[in-house]
Short mmCIF file of the C-alpha atoms (twelve columns), coordinates in Angstrom:
data_MODEL
# 
_entry.id   MODEL 
# 
loop_
_atom_site.group_PDB 
_atom_site.id 
_atom_site.type_symbol 
_atom_site.label_atom_id 
_atom_site.label_alt_id 
_atom_site.label_comp_id 
_atom_site.label_asym_id 
_atom_site.label_seq_id 
_atom_site.Cartn_x 
_atom_site.Cartn_y 
_atom_site.Cartn_z 
_atom_site.pdbx_PDB_model_num 
ATOM 1  C CA . MET A 1  16.331  -108.186 -10.711 1 
ATOM 2  C CA . ASN A 2  14.190  -105.399 -12.397 1 
ATOM 3  C CA . GLU A 3  12.148  -103.261 -9.981  1 
ATOM 4  C CA . LEU A 4  9.179   -103.793 -12.265 1 
ATOM 5  C CA . GLU A 5  9.092   -107.680 -11.727 1 
ATOM 6  C CA . ASP A 6  7.710   -109.555 -8.976  1 
ATOM 7  C CA . LEU A 7  9.395   -112.382 -7.142  1 
ATOM 8  C CA . GLU A 8  8.574   -114.892 -9.961  1 
ATOM 9  C CA . GLY A 9  10.053  -112.460 -12.535 1 
ATOM 10 C CA . SER A 10 6.585   -111.598 -13.982 1 
ATOM 11 C CA . LYS A 11 6.182   -108.108 -15.021 1 
ATOM 12 C CA . LEU A 12 3.982   -105.877 -12.941 1 
ATOM 13 C CA . THR A 13 3.249   -103.570 -15.860 1 
ATOM 14 C CA . THR A 14 1.290   -104.248 -18.886 1 
ATOM 15 C CA . THR A 15 0.476   -102.486 -22.186 1 
ATOM 16 C CA . ILE A 16 -2.873  -101.740 -23.355 1 
ATOM 17 C CA . ALA A 17 -4.160  -100.547 -26.784 1 
ATOM 18 C CA . ILE A 18 -6.498  -97.529  -26.853 1 
ATOM 19 C CA . TRP A 19 -7.703  -95.268  -29.583 1 
ATOM 20 C CA . LYS A 20 -5.806  -92.017  -29.866 1 
ATOM 21 C CA . SER A 21 -9.058  -90.040  -29.046 1 
ATOM 22 C CA . THR A 22 -9.228  -91.815  -25.761 1 
ATOM 23 C CA . LYS A 23 -5.536  -91.109  -25.005 1 
ATOM 24 C CA . ASP A 24 -6.211  -87.365  -25.865 1 
ATOM 25 C CA . LYS A 25 -9.197  -87.395  -23.145 1 
ATOM 26 C CA . LEU A 26 -6.867  -89.108  -20.598 1 
ATOM 27 C CA . ASP A 27 -4.299  -86.456  -21.402 1 
ATOM 28 C CA . LYS A 28 -6.832  -83.517  -21.143 1 
ATOM 29 C CA . ASN A 29 -8.342  -84.492  -17.906 1 
ATOM 30 C CA . ARG A 30 -5.390  -85.968  -15.848 1 
ATOM 31 C CA . ALA A 31 -3.662  -83.674  -13.529 1 
ATOM 32 C CA . PRO A 32 -0.245  -82.240  -14.723 1 
ATOM 33 C CA . GLY A 33 2.507   -84.737  -14.201 1 
ATOM 34 C CA . GLN A 34 0.028   -87.326  -13.008 1 
ATOM 35 C CA . CYS A 35 0.794   -90.962  -14.354 1 
ATOM 36 C CA . TYR A 36 -1.773  -92.776  -16.572 1 
ATOM 37 C CA . ASN A 37 -2.003  -95.479  -13.712 1 
ATOM 38 C CA . GLY A 38 -2.858  -93.254  -11.055 1 
ATOM 39 C CA . PHE A 39 -5.414  -91.463  -13.331 1 
ATOM 40 C CA . ILE A 40 -6.962  -94.744  -14.457 1 
ATOM 41 C CA . CYS A 41 -7.023  -96.100  -10.844 1 
ATOM 42 C CA . GLN A 42 -9.038  -92.991  -9.751  1 
ATOM 43 C CA . LEU A 43 -11.424 -93.593  -12.802 1 
ATOM 44 C CA . VAL A 44 -11.821 -97.278  -11.761 1 
ATOM 45 C CA . ASP A 45 -12.361 -96.156  -8.065  1 
ATOM 46 C CA . LEU A 46 -15.081 -93.655  -9.147  1 
ATOM 47 C CA . TRP A 47 -16.773 -96.187  -11.635 1 
ATOM 48 C CA . GLU A 48 -16.958 -98.808  -8.693  1 
ATOM 49 C CA . LYS A 49 -18.166 -96.287  -6.145  1 
ATOM 50 C CA . THR A 50 -20.866 -94.857  -8.634  1 
ATOM 51 C CA . GLY A 51 -21.798 -98.325  -9.579  1 
ATOM 52 C CA . GLN A 52 -22.335 -99.298  -6.046  1 
ATOM 53 C CA . GLU A 53 -24.426 -96.371  -5.233  1 
ATOM 54 C CA . LYS A 54 -26.673 -96.861  -8.028  1 
ATOM 55 C CA . LEU A 55 -27.173 -100.464 -7.086  1 
ATOM 56 C CA . PHE A 56 -28.065 -99.425  -3.479  1 
ATOM 57 C CA . MET A 57 -30.330 -96.782  -4.704  1 
ATOM 58 C CA . ARG A 58 -32.035 -99.356  -6.925  1 
ATOM 59 C CA . THR A 59 -32.390 -101.709 -4.011  1 
ATOM 60 C CA . ASP A 60 -33.803 -98.920  -1.701  1 
ATOM 61 C CA . SER A 61 -36.300 -97.999  -4.396  1 
ATOM 62 C CA . ASN A 62 -37.427 -101.506 -5.084  1 
ATOM 63 C CA . GLU A 63 -38.025 -102.269 -1.280  1 
ATOM 64 C CA . GLY A 64 -40.961 -100.003 -1.206  1 
ATOM 65 C CA . SER A 65 -42.697 -101.671 -4.062  1 
ATOM 66 C CA . ARG A 66 -42.407 -105.249 -2.801  1 
ATOM 67 C CA . ASP A 67 -45.572 -106.999 -1.791  1 
ATOM 68 C CA . THR A 68 -45.369 -108.515 1.593   1 
# 
């Protein structure tokens, strides 16, 4: 069995299409030798963390304006 397949034989990798300009940005900003998967995972983690912080900030700032 290929190491890139799970127990059911499904591939664990996939191909996505991105614009060349987007790939150029990825190449410019990822660490030398860093794989695309690792860099994209870092970006998603940062996005999720930032989104959660914004949600908490919005919730905190809205609590002071509630009428009780």
